[in-house]
C-alpha positions in Angstrom: 0.0 -0.3 0.3 1.7 3.2 -1.4 -1.2 5.5 -0.6 -0.2 9.3 -0.2 3.3 8.1 -0.5 5.8 10.8 -1.0 7.9 9.4 -4.5 9.0 13.1 -5.7 11.9 12.4 -8.6 12.1 9.0 -7.8 13.2 6.3 -9.7 10.8 3.6 -10.4 12.6 2.4 -14.3 11.2 -1.0 -14.8 9.4 -1.2 -11.4 6.5 -4.4 -11.0 3.9 -2.3 -9.6 0.9 -4.1 -11.3 -2.4 -3.8 -9.3 0.0 -1.5 -6.7 -2.4 1.0 -4.6 -0.6 4.6 -4.9 -4.0 6.8 -4.7 -2.9 10.6 -4.0 0.5 9.4 -4.3 3.2 12.3 -5.0 5.3 11.5 -7.4 6.1 14.7 -8.9 8.8 14.5 -12.1 9.4 10.5 -11.3 11.4 8.4 -13.4 8.9 5.6 -14.3 10.3 4.6 -18.2 9.1 1.1 -19.0 7.0 0.6 -15.2 4.4 -2.1 -14.8 1.3 -0.2 -13.5 -1.3 -2.6 -15.0 -4.6 -2.4 -13.1 -2.9 0.4 -10.5 -4.5 2.5 -8.7 -3.0 6.0 -9.1 -6.4 7.7 -8.6 -5.6 11.4 -7.8 -1.8 11.1 -7.7 0.3 14.0 -8.2 2.3 12.6 -11.3 2.9 16.1 -13.3 6.1 16.0 -15.4 6.6 12.3 -14.6 8.1 10.2 -17.3 6.3 7.0 -18.2 8.0 6.3 -21.7 7.0 3.0 -22.8 5.3 2.5 -19.6 2.7 -0.6 -19.0 -0.6 1.2 -17.7 -3.3 -1.3 -18.9 -6.8 -0.9 -17.4 -4.8 1.5 -14.3 -6.8 3.8 -12.5 -5.9 7.1 -12.9 -9.4 9.0 -12.7 -8.4 12.8 -11.2 -4.8 12.2 -11.1 -2.7 15.5 -12.3 -0.8 14.3 -15.5 0.3 17.8 -16.7 3.2 18.0 -18.7 4.0 14.3 -18.1 5.6 12.4 -21.0 3.7 9.0 -21.6 5.6 8.4 -25.1 4.6 5.1 -26.3 2.7 4.2 -23.4 0.2 1.4 -23.2 -2.8 2.5 -21.2 -5.2 0.9 -23.1 -8.9 0.5 -20.8 -7.7 2.9 -18.6 -9.5 5.2 -16.2 -8.7 8.7 -16.5 -12.0 10.3 -15.5 -11.4 14.3 -15.1 -7.7 13.4 -15.2 -5.3 16.6 -15.7 -3.2 15.5 -19.1 -2.9 19.4 -20.0 0.8 19.6 -22.0 1.4 15.5 -21.5 3.1 13.7 -24.0 1.0 11.5 -25.7 2.4 10.7 -29.1 2.0 6.9 -29.9 0.3 6.2 -26.7 -2.0 3.0 -26.9 -5.0 4.6 -25.3 -7.8 2.3 -27.2 -11.4 2.1 -25.1 -9.4 4.5 -22.6 -12.0 6.4 -20.4 -10.8 10.3 -21.1 -14.4 11.5 -20.1 -14.4 15.5 -19.0 -10.5 15.1 -19.2 -8.2 18.0 -19.7 -6.1 17.1 -22.6 -5.2 20.9 -23.5 -2.2 21.3 -25.9 -1.4 17.3 -25.3 0.2 16.0 -28.0 -1.6 12.9 -29.5 0.0 12.9 -32.2 0.1 8.9 -33.4 -1.8 7.9 -30.9 -4.1 4.8 -30.5 -7.4 5.7 -29.8 -10.1 3.6 -31.0 -13.7 3.4 -29.0 -11.8 5.7 -26.5 -14.6 7.6 -24.4 -13.1 11.8 -24.5 -16.8 13.3 -24.2 -16.9 16.5 -22.7 -13.2 16.7 -22.6 -11.4 19.8 -23.3 -8.3 19.5 -26.1 -8.0 23.5 -27.0 -4.6 23.2 -29.1 -4.3 19.7 -28.8 -2.3 18.1 -31.5 -4.1 14.7 -32.7 -1.9 14.5 -35.9 -2.6 11.2 -37.6 -4.2 9.7 -34.6 -6.8 6.8 -34.8 -10.3 7.6 -33.6 -12.4 5.2 -35.3 -15.2 4.9 -33.1 -14.1 7.3 -30.3 -16.6 9.1 -28.4 -15.7 13.0 -28.6 -19.7 14.5 -27.7 -19.4 17.9 -26.7 -15.5 18.3 -26.7 -14.2 21.3 -26.8 -11.5 20.9 -29.9 -11.1 24.6 -30.5 -7.8 25.0 -32.7 -7.1 21.4 -32.5 -4.6 19.6 -35.1 -6.7 16.4 -36.4 -4.9 16.7 -40.0 -4.4 13.1 -41.8 -6.5 11.6 -38.6 -8.3 8.3 -39.0 -12.3 9.6 -37.5 -14.5 6.8 -39.2 -17.7 6.4 -37.3 -16.9 8.7 -34.5 -19.2 10.4 -32.4 -18.4 13.9 -32.3 -22.3 15.2 -31.5 -22.3 19.0 -30.3 -18.3 18.6 -30.3 -16.4 22.3 -30.9 -14.4 22.5 -33.4 -13.8 26.0 -34.2 -10.8 26.8 -36.3 -9.5 22.6 -36.4 -7.7 21.6 -38.7 -8.9 18.3 -40.1 -7.3 18.5 -43.3 -7.0 15.2 -45.1 -9.0 13.9 -41.9 -11.3 10.7 -42.5 -14.6 11.3 -40.9 -16.8 9.3 -43.2 -19.8 7.7 -41.3 -19.0 9.8 -38.4 -21.7 11.6 -36.3 -21.2 15.5 -37.0 -24.9 16.8 -35.6 -24.8 19.7 -34.1 -21.0 20.3 -34.5 -19.5 23.5 -34.5 -16.7 23.8 -37.6 -16.8 27.3 -38.0 -13.4 28.7 -39.6 -12.1 25.1 -39.6 -9.9 23.4 -42.5 -11.6 20.4 -44.0 -9.3 20.9 -46.9 -9.3 16.9 -49.0 -11.4 16.0 -45.7 -13.1 12.7 -46.1 -16.9 13.1 -45.2 -19.0 10.4 -47.2 -21.5 9.5 -45.2 -20.9 11.8 -42.1 -24.2 13.1 -40.5 -23.8 16.8 -40.7 -27.4 17.8 -39.4 -27.7 21.1 -38.0 -24.2 21.7 -37.9 -22.1 25.4 -38.6 -20.3 25.1 -41.4 -19.3 29.1 -41.3 -16.3 30.0 -43.1 -15.1 26.7 -43.0 -13.1 25.6 -45.8 -14.2 22.5 -47.8 -12.0 22.6 -50.6 -11.4 19.3 -52.5 -13.4 17.5 -49.7 -15.4 14.8 -50.3 -19.3 15.2 -49.4 -20.9 12.3 -50.9 -23.9 10.7 -49.5 -23.3 13.2 -46.7 -26.5 13.8 -44.4 
């Protein structure tokens, strides 16, 4: 039991802590390269600037944890619970977030380029200025999410749920939004150059000043 333990700047590289309880622990700037924390409980933990490169966090609980500016490059967070977690400025490039739960999470200015987010739940989350270039968001839930000025160029959003999402001035150039739910979405000033929108539901959407140059709009609703 490591609940509320103070482990600031600790070196836990490659440690085996799967199933451990670290609720509200302080791991500020800790070294956790390739650490094993599968199914661990890190709810409410202070993990700002922690280094989780290639870390194993399968189905870990990180709800309300502070992961601001943390480095999670290529970390495995498949099925992890990140309700209301603070991931602002975090590096999640090429991370595995398949089926992760990020409801109401803060991902402002986070780097999610190349991340795997298939069937992830990011509903009501904030992703202002987030980098999602080339991310895999197939069937992801982004209902009500704030993606103001986010970069989603070349992202795969096929069959994603974006109802009521805000994508003002977002970059969706060359993204795949085929069969996506974009009802009531705000895309004012967004870049949709060469974007694939075949079969998407754009009912009641706001596309004022959006750039749809060479976009594929076949069978759009």
